[in-house]
N, C-alpha and C positions, 0 to 999 in steps of 0.2 A: 504493499499500498505507500508505503513511504518514496519507494522507487517512482510508482505511477505518479504520485502527487510532483513529484521533481520535473518528471517529464512534461505532465500536465502544466506547471508553471512555465516552463520553457517555452512550450508550443504558445500558450497563451500571449508570452510577452512579444514571441516573435512576429503571433497574427496581429497583436493590437499595434504594432510598430508600423505597421501599414495601414491602419485605420485613423481617421479624424476622430478619433474618440477622447474624450474628455471629462472629468468629473464637472468643471466650471468654465466658462468663459469671461476672459479677463478684458477682452477689448472687442467693440463692434468693428467687423467689415463692412465699411461704405464706401461709395464711390463718387467722384464729381465730375460733370461733362465740362470742358471748356474747350475754347478754340486755341489753337497752338499759338497764335501770335501774344492772346492774351496771357496764356500761362509764360511765356519767355519773357515778357516785360518783366516781371516780378520775380523770377528765377534767382538772381542773384541776394533777394530778399529772404528774411526770416520766416515773414509771413504772407500768405497770399490773401489780396482784398480786391475782390471783384466790383465792379460798379454798384451790381445788386445790394451788397451789403449797405452801402450810405442810405440807398433809397428803401429796401424792405428790413434792412436791421439786422438780416440773418443771410445765413448761405444756404441753399436747398441742398441737401446731400440725397443719395441713393440708394436702397438696400438691392441686393444681387438681384431678386428677382425683377427690380424696376428698371435696370440698367436696358435692357435689349428693347423693353417698353419706350422708353423715352427717347432712346436714341431712334428707333424708327420711326416713333410719330412726331418728332420736334426737328431732328437731323438729317433727313433723307437726304442722300446724294451729299452730303457735306463731305469735302475731302480733308479738312484740316482741323479734323476733331482729335482729341486727346480724352482718355480714360486714365483718372488718377486714383489708384486705390489707396486707401485711408485705412487707419487701425486707429480706431477712437475709443478711450477710457469709457466704458460705461458709465461710471461715476463721473466721467465730465459734467461739471453744472453748465458747461453752454451747450452742450448737447440736449435737446429737448424734441420729444416726440409729438407731434400735434395732429388735431384731426382736420382733415379739409373735405368740403362739402362735394359729394357724387365721387367720393375716393374710398375704397377698401382700405383699412389700415391706417396705423399714423404715418406720418411723413416724419424723419430725421430733418432736424434742422440746426445749424451749428450759429448762435447766436456770438458771434466775436471772427475777427481774422483768422484764418485758418493755417496754422503753425506747419511749417515745413517739415517737422521732426516728426508730423504724422503719419509721411508720406510712405508706402511702401513699395510702390511700382508704379510707373506711368506708362502707358500702352498706345501707341497711335492707331486711332480705330480708321479703316480703309473700307469704303461701301463696295459692296459685291456689284456685279453688273445691273442688276435691279434696284439700285441703290441703297439696298437695306445693310443692316449691319448684321456681325454674329461676334460673340464674344471670344476673345483670344485664348489660343490653347493653353491647357493649363501645362506645369512645370514635367518633361519628361519623365521623373522618377515617381511623380504624383500619379500620371495616367496609369503608368504600367504596375505600381505597388498592388493594388487588387488581384493583381493575375500573378504575384511570386510564390504564392503557396499554394498546393493542391487544391482543387474544388471541392474534393470530398473531406478534404480536412478545415477547410475553412466552412463547409456545410455544417462539418460537426460542433464547431464553437457559436455559429449563428443558432443552433438548437441544443444546447449544453443544458437546457431545463430536463432532458433525457437521461444525464449521467450526472447529475448534482447530488452531493452527499445531505440527502435531508436531515439524518442524523445529527450533524455538524450544525446545520441550522438550527436546530433545536438547542443543541449545547451553545451558541452563541445567544440566543436568547435568554437561556439562564444566566449567562454572563452577565448580559445587559440589566439583569434586574440586580443581580448580587454586588457588583463591581462598584466602585466610587463612581459618583454619577459627575460627568464631565461637561463641558460650557457647549459645546455642539452634541446634543445627545436628543433622540425623540423618540417617541411612540405615536403614530398616527394614524388614525381610523377614517374612513369614508362611506358614505350608506347612502344607496340610491333606494328610497321607498316605495313600495306600491301603490301608493296613495299621490304619487308625483313630487313628493318633496323630497330633499335632497340633506344630508346632515354631513358636518365633519367634525373630529374631535380629535385632540393632540395633548400630550402632556411632554412638557420639555423640564425637565429636571434641574437644571441651572439656566437662568436667564441670558440668553444671547449674547444682548448688547451692553452688560453691565461687567463691569470690571470689582469685582468686590474685594477689598484690603484682607479680608481675613476671612475662613471659612463659616462663622457666625454671620457674615452679611451677604451669604450666597443666597438668592431667590428661586423658585421654582415657579413654572408657568402653568395653567389648565386654561384650556379654550377650547368652545362647543358654539357651533351656528347651524342655524336651520333656515333653509330656503323651503316655504312650503311651495305648494302648487299654486296659487296665488297670493300675493298681498307682499307686506315688505318683509325682507330676511332679516332674522334676529341673530342676534350675537350677543357671547358672554366670556369675558377675560378676566381670570384672576390671577394674582400673585401671592405667594406665601413663602414664608421662611424655608428654605431646604432642609433644614434641622428638624420641621415636622414631617418630612416623607418616611413613610416605615418601608420596609421592602423585604422581601425572602427570594428563596430561588423561584419563586412562580408568579409573584404578584408585586403591586407597590400601591401605596394607598397615602391620601390625606386625609388621616383620621376624623371618621362622620361625616366626610366631606366626597370622596372620591375612591374608588377601589376598580383597579385593572388586574384582572386575574387570568393565566393559562389554568385552565381546568385541570387538577391534578388526576392523574390515572389515566388519561385519554391518550388514543394513539394521534388523534388527527388536528390536535392541537388547537381544541376550543377554548375560546375566550370568553368572559363576561366581565362586564363593566357596569358599575353602581355608580350615577351623578347624584348627589343629594346637597343641590346650594338653596338658599332660599328662592332665587332667581329661577332655577331650573332644574327639574327632577327627573330622572330616567334610568331605566335598564336597558341592556342590549345584552344578548346571548348571538354570538357567533360561531358559526359551524363551518370550517374550508369545504370546499368540493373539490380544492385541487391543491396538490402539494406544493410547499414553500417554493419559492424564486428567487434566484439573486442575480443582480445586473454583474456582478464580478461572479466567477464561477465558483470560486470557494466560499463566497460571501464577505472576502476582505480582500481589499485592495492595499497592497504594501506600501508603504511610504515612499521606496524609490520609484515605484510605477507611478505612483502619483506626480511626481515631481517631473517625471519623463512626459507624462500624460496631459496634465492638466497645470504646468507650472509651477506646482505648489513647492514652497522653499526646501532646499537639502535640508534632510533631517527632520523631515515630516513625520508625525506618526501615522499609521495605517488606518482605512478608514472600514469599518463595519457596516453596512447596508445590505438588508434582506427583507423583500416581502414575505413576510409568513404566512399571510392570508393574501395570495394574489388573487382570488375568487372565492368566494362564500356566501353562506346565507345569514341572515340577522333577524330577531324578532325581539320584540320587548315593549317598552311604552316610553312616552316621553310626556312630559307636562310642562308647559312653557305657555304662561298669559292664556291667550285665545286658544292655543294649540294643544288640544289633549286628545291624545291617539295611543291605540295598542297599534302596534304595525308590524309589516314584515318586507324584508328586503335583499339587495344585494349590497355585500359588503369585501372591503380590501381591507388589510393591514400592513402597515410596514415600520420596521425598527430602523434607527440609524446611530453610530457612536462616533465622534471624531474627538479625541483631546486634543482641542486646538482652539485657536482664537478665530473669530469670523475675516477681520482684516489681513490676518494671514493666508486664507484663500483667495484672496485677490480677484473675484470676479464673480459670475452671478449662473444661476441654473433657471431651467425651465423644465415642468412636469406635466403631466395630464393623466386624466382617467376617464375612460368614456364607456357608455353601457347605452345598448339600444339594441332591440330587436334580437336577441341574442347573442350578440357580440360583446367582449370586454377587451378593451385595448388600454393600457396603459406604458409609459414610457418617457423617456427624454429625447426630442427631436435631436439628430444628430448624432447619436451616442445608442441608448438599447431599446428592444422594443418588447413587450409580452401583447400577442395576437392570437385570441382565442375566439371561436366560432362555435357556439352551443357546448359540448364536453370536449372538442377537440382543439388542441393547442397546434396552433399553426404555426406558430414561430416565436421564439423567447429566447434573445441573446443581442449580439450586436449587429449593428447593420454595416454593410459595406459603403464605400464611395458611391460605386455603381448604383446603388439602390436610391440614391439621391432623396436622403431622410430628411427633410426642411421643413422649418417654421417659417412662414411667409404671411405677409399681411399682417404684420402685429398691429394692435390697437392699444394703446394706453390711457383709458376715457375714467378711470376709477375717480371720484370724488375723496376718497381717501387717502391718496396716494399717486403723486405722478408718476411711478416707478412702477405702478401693479401691472401686471397684464390683464386687459381685459377680452382678448378675441384675437382671432388668427387662424390660419389654414397649416395645419399639419400635413404633408404629402410623404408619403413611402409606397415602396412596391414589395410584393412579394410573390414570387414564382411569375406568371405571366399578369398578375393583376395591380392596377394600380389603385393606391387608395387615397381618398384625401378625407380628412377631418375638419370640419370648419364651425367654430362657435359662434354663434353671432352677437356681438358685443349689446346689442340692445335688451339683451335678456341676460346679462352677465350680471349677478349679484355680488358683492364684497362681503366673503364669510370670514375671511380671515384676512388684517391688518395689524401686523407688528411691526411697528418701525423702530430705528434706534433715532438718539438724539442728532445723528449724522442724515441731512436729507438723502446720502445716496444709500443708504441700509435700510433694506425693508423685507418682510417675509410675508406672503400674502398669498389667498385663493380667492379666485372667484368661482360659482358654480351658474350654470345656466344652458338653456337649450343647444344642440348642435344637431347637426346631420353628420353622414358618413356615407361617401359617394366611392363605390367600386364599379370599375370599367376594367373590361377584358380587351379595348382596342377598340370593339365594333359595339359594344353597348354599355350604359350606365346606369348602374341602380342605386338610387340613394334612398337612406334611413334615416329614420328620426331618432334622436337619442337625447342624453342629459351628459353634461361633461364638467368636469372640475379640472381648471386650469391654475397651476401654482406656478408662482416665480419668487424668486429669490436673490437678492442683489446684497454681495457680500463688500463690496470693498471699499474704501474711503479713498476720496480722487489725491494724487499726488501730481502736481505740474510736474510733465516730462522737461526733462532738461535740456536745454539749448546748446547747441555745439558751436 
């Protein structure tokens, strides 16, 4: 078994080194279209200042999916066009995402001169015979990287839920309960109820954004939210001293207020939750219908691998992350103001543990969970996916470059925080089928908004209606469902040093 684990880790590292996978994204890849003469006129300066900045007060940038639409729509047949590729910190206060009428998604605008230090590459765009443009070719190594390993091996890692060690995941769960609680740690649950309501629930044993001077100052956070079928969303968050938390090998609790328990003596990892606050009371019994799944095959991403793949600082600790219940059923009751219900529905549960601080992560992540018409889909765009139809798991693992697993037309329209993601389109491919998940921002309700004192740091989740489109190239089927969309920004902005 030891030798098998060594081989598995080696092959995993070899595979991941060819893929664009990361725990977090520390910067935005954005683009700017400009005439060659205008760009050359300011090439010797430290900043680029177009005429539009003086009149509009901002520079309009482009997301990758908008580049060709804009070039072909506004610059057809133009022979002196440059495409400037930029890396802009997602925490840069001058970068703002704003809504524009009659446009899907928010538009990135840069409020200030554009520092040349943000430039990664400048491409000359030449029109084809019909006057249209196409994107420049990717670097050679990037184009061939997905073909460096045998297809059978690649497919094995893209479906590694078939050979993951479930017992190891249960042991990680026990360790999460028993070990000292660390700053970046969580127990997260979400539920799609049959009455059309949606619920999220999370326990964070140590406040992410605070820096306590002593153990006695540490705080824990509990949050629960309800999006009813109709009406306003309900949210409740409380902060308690960490010292009041009681734990064992199978449970944690805030005495007389909250209990999260893995039911003893069961093989299916059943959970029960009791919530007992003056504002909200509820009971949840969760039974898995699928085995645990981890985005990292062993349930743990070693620190060195995090450094290579996501830019974490050298010497970073390992990251434990497991979907202990990727799909399950929930039953129980909830009493919250005018919502009084006995319910049943679909359940999800994950646990994460990283003994580190938010600012050392230097980036952000996006996660989603869709359910509708027998489909259960969750993951992180550009990284991993869990794709289930009925009782069949079609794919659970990392996606290749060629699969084009992207988040497009992002929308930021939450009244609670400017950096909360409230909509978008997630596209991916499985075998001959092309999938598109689209969440309607107009239906999105903020369920979690957990901000830091820093305006660039926030964790939040919205819930709303969504559609799943499945195309085989000739026909497209569109299904209705519901989705949770989670976004988290770790980074504190540090101005780049001018050279």
